[in-house]
N, C-alpha and C positions, 0 to 999 in steps of 0.2 A: 194184540193177535193176527190178528187181519192183516197186520203190514208184514209180523213176523212169515207169516202164509205167504205171502207176494213175493217175501226174500226168498223163501227155502223156494221157493217157485223156479225164480229167475236164477238163483244157484243151481237148480238141476239142469236147465235152460242151458246154460254157458256150460255142464259139463257134456251134454249129451250132444251140442253143439260140436263143440271140441273133438267130441268120440269120433262122431263122422266124420270130422276132418281129416283126423287120425288115420280113419279105415280107409278115407279115399286118397289121404297122402301115398299111403304105404302099396295100393293097388297102382296108383300112377309112377311114384317113383322107386319102386319095390328094388330095380334093379340100377338104379342110380348110384353115386353118392351124395346127392343131396336129399336122402328122405333123414337122414339124423339131423341136418337141419332146418327142413320144414316141420319134422317133430316137437323138436325145441321152439322152436315161433309158438306153437297151435299150444303146447302144453304151458310152457311159461304165460302165454297172454290169459290162458283160464285159470290160470295161478295167481293173476294180477287184477281179472276180471271178478274173479270169487272173491280177493281179500277186500276189492272194494266197497263189496254191497257188505260184508261183513266187517268192516270199518266202521261204515254207515251204519250198521243198526248199532255198531256198540258206541259211538259218539254221538247218535241222532236220534237213534230209536231206544239209544237208554235200557237196551236189554239186559234182563237179571246175570248176572254174572257167571253166575251157573246154568246158563242159555248159551252164553257167550261162551265156554270156556268146552262145553259139548258138541257146541258146533265145529269150535276149532277143533276138536279130536276128529270129530266125524269126517270134516271136510280135508283133513288129514292123511286120513284113510284113505278118501277118494282120489286125493291127487297122486299115493300113492301108488292105486291101484291101475292107474287110468295114465301115468303119463310114457310107458312103454320106454323103459331107456332114458327118457330127457332127463337134462339134469339143473336144471332151469335155475338156477346161483351162479355166479359168477366166483363165488368163493370156493365152491364146490366144485367147478371147472378146473377151476386153480393146484386145486387137490388133485383132482383126475389126473392133471401134467405132473406135479411132482412123482405118482404110485406110475407112473409109466403106463395107464388106460388110453392117455390122449395125445396126440405128437402136441408143440404148441401152435402150429398151424391149422391144427383142428378146434384147438381151444381156444385161440381168438378169434376164429368164426363164428363158433357157438354162443361166445360172450358177447359179438354183435347181433347175432340173435335171440338173444336173451332180452337185451337193451331194448331191440327195434319194438320186440313183443310188449313189454313195459309200456313205452311209448305210446301203441295202437290201444293196446285197454284203459292208459290213461285220457285216451282222445274218445273211445268209441263210449262206455261206460255213462258217462253224462247223457249221452243223447238216451240213451234206455235208460234213464233218471227222468225227461225230460219226458218223457210219454205219459208219465205221473201216475205210475199203475197201481202204487200204494199212496197213503197221506204224509209217509215218510220221506217218500220220493218227491212229493208236491210239497213239503216244506223244504227239503233241503232247494228242491227250484228255485224258491223264491226267495232264498238268499248266497242266489247265483253261485249253487254247488263250492261254495265257499268250507274253507278248511283254514283247522287254526293249529301249529307247531305241536304233535304230539310228545316233544321233548320237554319233560316236565324236573328235568336234572339239570345241576351244571354241568358242563358240556364236558369233561372227563369223568366226571358219575354216569353221563348217558353213555358216553363212547364202551365205556369198562361194562356198563349191563350188555350193550350190544357183543362186545366180547365174550362176558362169560356165556350169551347165549347161542350166541355161535359154537362157542369152547363142547360146549355140551351135548350142543345136537351132533356135532363134526364127530366127538367123541362116541358116543353113545350109537355112529351108523356103525362108525368103525368096527367097535368091539361086538357089532350083532352081522357083521358078513358073513360069516357061514353059519346064523340061524337059518331055519326054514322061513322062507317067505311070509308064512299066515302068522307068524308069531314078533316078525323081525317089522312089520308092518304098522302092528298095534304097540310094542314096543317104542317106536321113534316117534309116531303120533303121539305119545304118552307124554314123551320128553318137551315135546315141542306144547303143547298141551300145558306142560308144566310152567316152563319156561315164559312161556305167553304170558300167565301166572302172577309170574314171581317177577316179570320184568316189564309187563303193557301199562305198567302206568305211570312209568318213568320214558319209555321212547317207543311203546307202541311194541316192542320185542318183535322186530323185525328179521336181522340178522340173517338178509338176505340183498348186496347190493341194488340187485334188478329190479327187485319185489321195491323197497324204499325208492326206487327214483318214479316209481309209476305212482304210488299212491302217499308219500311221505313231502317227498322234493316239493310237490304244486301246492303244501299250507304255507301259509303266509305265519311270521314269528321267530323267521332263523334265514341265515344268508346261506347261499350254494355250499359255501367254504364247511358251516360250521354241523350244515347238513351231510355231508362227504367224510366230516373228520367222522362223525356217530354212524353213519348206516353204509360206508365204505371202508373208511380205513379195521371202525373196531371189527365183524365178522372175517373181514383176511387177518388181524392178524388173533381172531379168535379161533381159526383155521391154523392158521401158521402156528399159534400155544398149544394144541393139539396134536397135529404132527411132530411138534418137538417132544414133545412128553414121551407121547406114546412108541414112536418109532426112534427117537434119538433118547432120551434120560433114563425112563426105564431100562429098556433094555441092557442098554452098560449098564447101568447099579444090578441088574437080576442075573443078567448073562442071557437071557431071554428074549426074542423076539416079539413080540405082542401080534403084530401085523407081517407076515412077507409083501411088502411092497412090489415085486416082481412078479409071483406069481399067483398069490389069493385073488388083488384085486380084478386080476387080468383075467382071471376064471370066473369069476361074478360078473363081470362086464362080457365076456362073451357070452356068458349064459341069458344074458337080459337081452341079446342080439338077435338072439333063436327065434 
């Protein structure tokens, strides 16, 4: 319980520091076109750093499943409330290009920011663990901060798991665009928690290429190509499958458009930027 308390305090500290940084960035860059990219870096760093700590709790701390899922749900809600329009997910950024919410140039810049933040988080978090704030951190330090590949299934099955997780999250997010934020945030957090429960034992259920690059790629047990197949190709195909099904297949069969690509997405996007 002491280790859990320290980890919760650390998570709160990461979120607080990130929120102060976002507030400062808005003040400094509000009148420039760089603010969205700075927010993308800060928010993606928050996502990755928090996930590193949660991953440590689950794999090394061996917290109970119920506690792990509760923390996953709560931190997902916190991220949604604090990201201020940052996407923090390359596959989500690509979807924004398709829905004409972002230009290709802007999307590439955001993706670069996301991977940059992922690398920074991967480099910074071990220094925090090295402080030995808890017995959990001390034990992890003794083992050189090493981690073992979370892929516990054949590669094709693992890729399918990440594809399915991404498909579920993107599909729910698409259908929740017109729902009030106070309901949408909790609905998406619940779906994320569900897919983590369903696929976590096989791949970790990351469904975010930048987040996986920060938390999963450094682990031993698989090659870069294998990680890329599971954690990059899987989520992108899952997003594409969601778009194809709900924007093309179902409307063609039913004659009704579930999601108005040009208008609905831009309306939500503009609302977030205000």
